[in-house]
C-alpha positions as a printed Julia matrix, in Angstrom:
422×3 Matrix{Float64}:
  86.95   42.47  106.04
  83.3    43.68  105.64
  83.66   45.66  108.66
  86.79   47.5   107.46
  85.14   48.11  104.09
  82.11   49.78  105.82
  84.6    51.99  107.95
  86.37   53.29  104.91
  83.19   53.96  103.18
  82.01   55.95  106.46
  85.08   58.07  106.47
  84.86   59.0   102.67
  81.13   59.74  103.28
  82.19   61.83  106.24
  84.78   63.7   104.7
  82.58   64.46  101.4
  79.67   65.61  103.76
  81.94   67.63  106.02
  83.59   69.44  102.96
  80.43   69.72  100.82
  78.25   71.26  103.87
  80.99   73.62  104.86
  81.7    74.71  101.2
  78.06   75.41  100.56
  77.51   77.05  104.1
  80.78   79.39  103.85
  80.0    80.22  100.16
  76.54   81.5   101.04
  78.52   83.5   103.97
  81.17   84.98  101.67
  78.51   85.99   99.05
  76.36   87.99  101.95
  79.41   89.55  103.67
  80.85   91.0   100.38
  77.42   92.1    99.35
  76.68   93.52  102.53
  79.77   95.7   102.29
  78.71   97.09   98.95
  75.23   97.69  100.14
  76.63   99.65  103.5
  78.69  101.75  100.79
  76.05  102.33   98.61
  73.54  103.29  101.12
  75.84  105.5   103.28
  78.99  106.12  101.54
  80.84  105.71  105.09
  83.96  103.73  105.37
  83.2   104.1   109.19
  80.08  102.27  109.06
  81.57   99.42  106.87
  84.39   99.09  109.38
  81.61   98.82  112.11
  79.86   96.12  110.34
  83.03   94.29  110.16
  83.96   94.6   113.66
  80.46   93.43  114.48
  81.24   89.83  112.86
  84.52   89.78  114.93
  83.24   90.59  118.33
  81.27   87.55  119.17
  84.66   85.42  118.58
  86.31   87.63  121.01
  83.75   87.77  123.66
  82.16   84.41  123.72
  84.66   81.79  122.23
  86.02   80.64  125.45
  82.43   79.96  127.12
  81.23   78.68  123.84
  84.16   76.15  123.99
  83.21   74.95  127.35
  79.7    74.25  126.09
  81.05   72.63  123.02
  83.02   70.22  125.17
  80.24   69.33  127.49
  77.4    68.44  124.66
  77.37   66.35  121.65
  79.17   68.18  118.88
  77.14   66.9   116.19
  74.15   68.21  117.65
  76.02   71.64  118.11
  77.03   71.9   114.59
  73.71   70.87  113.35
  71.66   73.18  115.7
  74.22   76.08  114.89
  73.65   75.82  111.22
  69.83   75.34  111.69
  69.61   78.47  113.89
  71.9    80.47  111.55
  69.19   79.64  108.79
  66.29   80.85  110.86
  67.98   84.08  112.04
  68.89   84.94  108.28
  65.33   83.79  107.28
  63.81   86.05  109.84
  65.96   88.8   108.95
  64.87   88.61  105.08
  61.38   88.47  106.17
  61.74   91.67  108.52
  63.66   93.45  105.58
  61.33   92.48  102.98
  58.06   93.38  105.1
  59.24   96.15  107.69
  62.47   98.05  107.0
  65.91   97.83  105.46
  67.49   99.84  108.17
  71.18   99.38  108.79
  70.47   98.73  112.5
  68.36   95.79  111.61
  71.37   94.29  109.61
  73.89   95.12  112.44
  71.73   93.14  114.85
  71.19   90.18  112.38
  75.12   90.16  111.71
  75.72   89.87  115.55
  73.07   87.22  116.06
  74.52   84.83  113.35
  78.24   85.7   114.22
  77.39   84.77  117.77
  75.88   81.42  116.56
  78.78   80.79  114.07
  81.11   80.86  117.06
  79.57   77.66  118.27
  79.51   76.26  114.86
  83.13   76.99  114.0
  84.3    75.53  117.54
  82.14   72.54  116.99
  83.61   71.68  113.66
  87.35   72.57  114.79
  87.07   70.43  118.06
  85.01   67.71  116.23
  87.2    66.83  113.29
  88.91   64.19  115.24
  85.34   62.6   115.92
  84.64   62.72  112.17
  87.66   61.07  110.56
  90.52   58.91  111.75
  93.87   60.66  112.75
  95.73   60.08  109.64
  92.93   62.01  107.61
  92.88   64.92  109.92
  95.86   66.78  108.28
  94.02   66.18  104.8
  90.82   67.76  106.16
  92.42   70.7   107.38
  94.28   71.21  104.02
  90.87   70.92  102.23
  89.62   73.69  104.82
  92.39   75.97  104.08
  92.15   75.48  100.19
  88.48   76.07  100.33
  89.09   79.38  102.19
  91.44   80.47   99.73
  89.06   79.46   96.92
  86.21   81.36   98.5
  88.32   84.5    99.0
  88.94   84.57   95.36
  85.51   83.78   94.01
  83.39   84.97   96.68
  83.89   88.74   96.01
  83.3    88.04   92.23
  80.15   86.32   92.54
  79.02   88.56   95.44
  79.33   91.51   93.29
  77.48   89.85   90.44
  74.77   88.51   92.72
  74.5    91.86   94.34
  74.22   93.72   91.12
  71.83   91.35   89.54
  69.37   90.47   92.3
  70.21   93.08   95.24
  71.01   92.23   98.96
  67.6    90.66   99.78
  68.16   87.74   97.39
  71.65   87.34   98.58
  70.47   87.12  102.19
  67.89   84.36  101.1
  70.9    82.62   99.29
  72.85   82.53  102.42
  69.89   81.21  104.25
  69.38   78.44  102.3
  73.02   77.72  102.42
  72.85   77.49  106.14
  69.89   75.06  105.81
  72.13   72.84  103.46
  74.89   72.65  106.02
  72.36   71.6   108.8
  71.16   68.78  106.6
  74.44   67.51  105.54
  75.47   67.3   109.3
  72.54   65.1   109.99
  73.91   62.4   107.61
  77.32   62.42  109.2
  78.55   59.84  111.79
  80.64   60.84  114.71
  82.83   58.63  116.85
  83.43   58.84  120.59
  81.32   61.51  120.7
  79.33   61.54  124.07
  78.19   64.21  126.02
  80.83   64.97  128.94
  79.68   64.23  132.53
  81.78   66.75  134.33
  80.44   67.87  137.64
  81.86   71.3   137.38
  80.28   74.94  136.78
  80.93   77.04  133.63
  83.25   79.43  135.53
  85.37   76.52  136.71
  85.3    74.81  133.07
  86.55   78.08  131.68
  89.11   78.57  134.48
  90.68   75.29  133.88
  91.6    75.7   130.21
  94.19   78.33  131.09
  95.65   75.63  133.56
  95.53   72.98  131.04
  97.42   75.17  128.27
  99.87   76.08  130.61
 100.53   72.45  131.87
 100.93   71.07  128.31
 104.16   72.77  126.66
 103.2    72.01  122.93
  99.7    73.3   123.19
 100.93   76.45  124.72
 103.83   76.84  122.01
 101.21   76.5   119.3
  99.06   79.22  120.91
 101.73   81.74  121.3
 103.07   80.77  117.94
  99.67   81.38  116.32
  98.96   84.73  118.17
 102.33   86.18  116.95
 102.07   84.94  113.56
  98.45   86.57  113.21
  99.73   89.92  114.63
 101.99   90.24  111.82
 100.56   87.97  108.76
  97.11   89.42  109.09
  97.76   93.19  108.8
 100.5    92.56  106.24
  98.1    90.66  104.05
  95.04   92.8   104.54
  96.25   96.09  105.05
 100.08   96.59  103.97
  99.82   95.26  100.58
  96.71   97.04   99.86
  98.21  100.27  101.2
 101.53   99.85   99.1
  99.86   98.82   95.92
  97.07  101.47   95.74
  98.56  104.28   97.54
 102.51  104.01   97.24
 102.5   102.36   93.88
  99.4   103.65   92.19
  98.39  100.25   90.89
  95.14   99.59   89.14
  92.38   97.56   90.69
  93.02   94.88   88.36
  96.88   94.63   89.34
  95.85   94.77   93.09
  93.47   91.77   92.66
  96.07   89.86   90.88
  98.47   90.38   93.76
  95.57   89.26   96.26
  94.57   86.34   94.09
  98.3    85.04   94.17
  98.09   84.91   97.9
  94.88   82.59   97.59
  96.66   80.75   95.02
  99.62   80.2    97.36
  97.25   78.97  100.18
  95.71   76.47   97.78
  99.32   75.21   96.73
 100.26   75.07  100.39
  97.16   73.15  101.22
  97.82   70.54   98.64
 101.38   70.0    99.61
 100.31   70.24  103.38
  97.79   67.24  102.76
 100.63   64.91  101.8
 102.68   65.5   104.93
 102.85   63.61  108.34
 101.81   66.01  111.23
 104.5    64.97  113.56
 107.36   65.77  111.04
 105.68   69.03  110.08
 105.41   70.24  113.6
 109.24   69.77  114.11
 109.76   72.12  111.0
 107.45   75.01  112.16
 110.45   77.33  113.05
 111.91   76.77  109.51
 108.61   77.72  107.89
 108.3    80.75  110.1
 112.06   81.83  109.0
 111.06   81.32  105.53
 108.26   83.77  106.03
 110.56   86.26  107.6
 112.76   86.02  104.3
 109.85   86.53  102.21
 108.6    89.61  104.2
 112.06   90.86  103.87
 112.12   90.58  100.16
 109.31   93.14  100.14
 112.27   95.77  100.46
 112.94   95.33   96.8
 109.7    96.53   95.44
 109.87   99.27   98.29
 113.04  100.4    97.01
 111.58  100.72   93.67
 108.68  102.62   94.36
 110.68  104.98   96.81
 113.29  105.61   94.25
 111.88  105.43   90.82
 109.48  107.92   89.22
 105.74  106.88   88.6
 105.77  104.95   85.33
 103.59  101.92   83.74
 106.85   99.86   83.63
 107.64  100.56   87.34
 104.05   99.58   88.27
 104.28   96.28   86.28
 107.52   95.2    87.54
 106.37   95.92   91.33
 103.29   93.8    90.64
 105.1    90.9    89.29
 107.37   90.9    92.29
 104.42   91.01   94.63
 102.79   88.33   92.93
 105.59   86.04   93.25
 106.13   86.88   96.94
 102.79   86.67   97.93
 102.05   83.26   96.35
 105.04   81.82   98.43
 104.09   83.76  101.43
 100.53   82.14  101.27
 101.92   78.49  100.66
 104.29   78.59  103.58
 101.71   80.46  105.88
  99.31   77.5   105.1
 102.11   74.74  105.75
 102.29   76.31  109.41
  98.59   76.5   110.15
  97.46   73.28  108.89
  99.69   71.03  111.19
  99.21   73.18  114.19
  95.47   72.87  113.96
  95.79   69.25  113.2
  98.07   68.75  116.19
  95.48   70.08  118.53
  92.65   68.07  116.96
  94.58   64.57  117.18
  96.22   65.12  120.53
  94.16   67.39  122.8
  91.66   65.27  124.72
  88.14   65.63  123.38
  86.49   66.93  126.7
  88.82   69.88  126.5
  89.24   70.63  122.74
  86.41   73.02  122.32
  87.85   75.05  125.22
  91.21   75.07  123.62
  90.03   76.13  120.15
  87.79   78.84  122.22
  90.77   80.42  123.68
  92.82   80.23  120.42
  89.87   81.83  118.7
  89.6    84.54  121.16
  93.58   84.96  120.81
  93.49   85.11  117.12
  90.35   87.67  116.77
  92.34   90.0   118.95
  95.74   89.68  117.37
  94.09   90.51  113.9
  92.36   93.55  114.66
  95.3    94.89  117.01
  97.95   94.19  114.17
  95.67   96.36  111.8
  95.41   99.27  114.28
  99.02   99.26  114.64
 100.04   98.81  111.14
  97.58  101.46  110.09
  99.3   103.93  112.42
 102.82  102.97  111.19
 101.87  103.3   107.56
 100.38  106.86  108.11
 103.96  107.63  109.44
 105.27  106.59  105.85
 108.14  104.54  107.13
 107.42  101.57  104.68
 111.13  100.04  104.8
 111.2   100.19  108.62
 107.58   98.51  108.88
 108.92   95.69  106.6
 112.14   95.03  108.6
 110.31   95.29  111.82
 107.85   92.66  110.68
 110.85   90.37  109.37
 112.62   90.65  112.79
 109.36   89.86  114.81
 108.92   86.78  112.46
 112.59   85.93  113.3
 112.21   86.36  116.93
 108.8    84.02  116.82
 110.82   81.54  114.79
 113.59   81.32  117.37
 111.12   81.04  120.2
 109.25   78.01  118.53
 112.68   76.26  117.71
 113.88   76.64  121.21
 110.5    75.9   122.78
 109.98   72.69  120.77
 113.51   71.6   121.49
 113.1    71.79  125.14
 109.35   70.2   124.98
 109.74   66.64  126.26
 107.57   65.08  123.4
 105.87   66.33  120.36
 103.09   63.63  121.04
 102.51   64.69  124.64
 100.19   62.54  126.76
  97.33   65.01  126.84
C-alpha cells in the first residue's frame, strides 16, 4: 500500500516537474525568438535576413536528428535532457557576455542560434523518447496533451510578452531571460525519476545504428503508417496555418493586424481545446479513428472556399472583412482541435509501443521528415499563392488530405494489430 502511494506520488511529481521545466524553458525560447525577429527587422529591415535566421533554427533538426536519436538511444535520457538544458544555458550565457562586451553583430547571433538549435535537437529527442520512462503508459496521452496545450498557449502569449520585453528591456535582457529559463529546466530534470532508463549496451557503430532505424520502421507497419501520415499532414497543415491564412487575411481580404491576430489566436485556442479533449481518450481507440479526423480536416479546409468566394466576388468593405474574419475564426478553431487530436495519439503510440532502445532514432527520423515537410510546403504554397489561384489551392489541399485519410484508413485496416509487438 505504501509502495503504491509512493509510486503515485512520484508520477505526480514527475508530471509536474516535466511540465513546469518545459514550460519555463520553452517560454524563454519563445520570448527570445520573437524578440530576435523584431531585432533583425529593426536593425536591417530585411525580410530575407529574418527568414535566414528562421532557417538556421530549423537546419540542425533536419541534418542531425537521426544521428542525435542514435545517441539518445545509447545513453541515459535523463542525463541527456539535463546536459542539453545546461549546455543551452551556457551557450546563451556566453552569447550574452559576448554581445555585452564585444559586439552585437548579427553573425554572432546566427552562430549562437545554430549552436542552441543543435543542442535543443538532443533535448527534444530526449524528452519525446523519454516520456515513457517518466510516467506510466496510462499517463502518456495526458502528458502529450499538456505539451500540445502548452505549445498553443506559448504561441499566443509568447509574441505578446516578447514584444513587451523587447520594447522595455531590449534584446540583451531577453537573451539573459532565455539563459535563466534553460538553467531552471536543467534543475527540474535533476529532481525527476526515470524508470527503465539504462544505457544501451549495443555493440554496433553509429552508422549501423542509423541504418537500422530505416529497417525497423519498414518492418513495423503501424510506425511506418504514422511516419507517412505525419509527413503528409505537415506538408499541408503547416503552410496552410503559417502562410496561407496570413496571405489571405492580409493581402486578399485586407484585414487589420488585430483581425489577423484573432484568427491566429483561434487556431491556438482550438489546439488547447483539442488537447483537453485528447487527454481523456484512450490511445488505442484514437489511433483507429485517425483517418476520420483527417477527413474532418479535409472538410474544414474545403470550407475555406466560402470566405474565398466572398472576397473574390464582393467589393472591399468593413462588413465583408468582419464576416470573413468571423468565418475563419470558427474554421481555424475547429482545425486546431482536430489536428491536435491526430498528433497526440500518434506521438503517444510511438512513446508507448516503440522499444526504448530505438525510440530516440524513431523520433529523430520523424523530426527530420517533419522539418523537411514544413519548409517544402511553405515554398510550394508560396509559389501557388503568387499565381493567385486561391480556390484551386484550397481544393487541392482538401483532396491531398482526403487521399492521406484514405491511405491511413486502408493501411490501418490491413495492419495486423494496433499494438504491434515492437
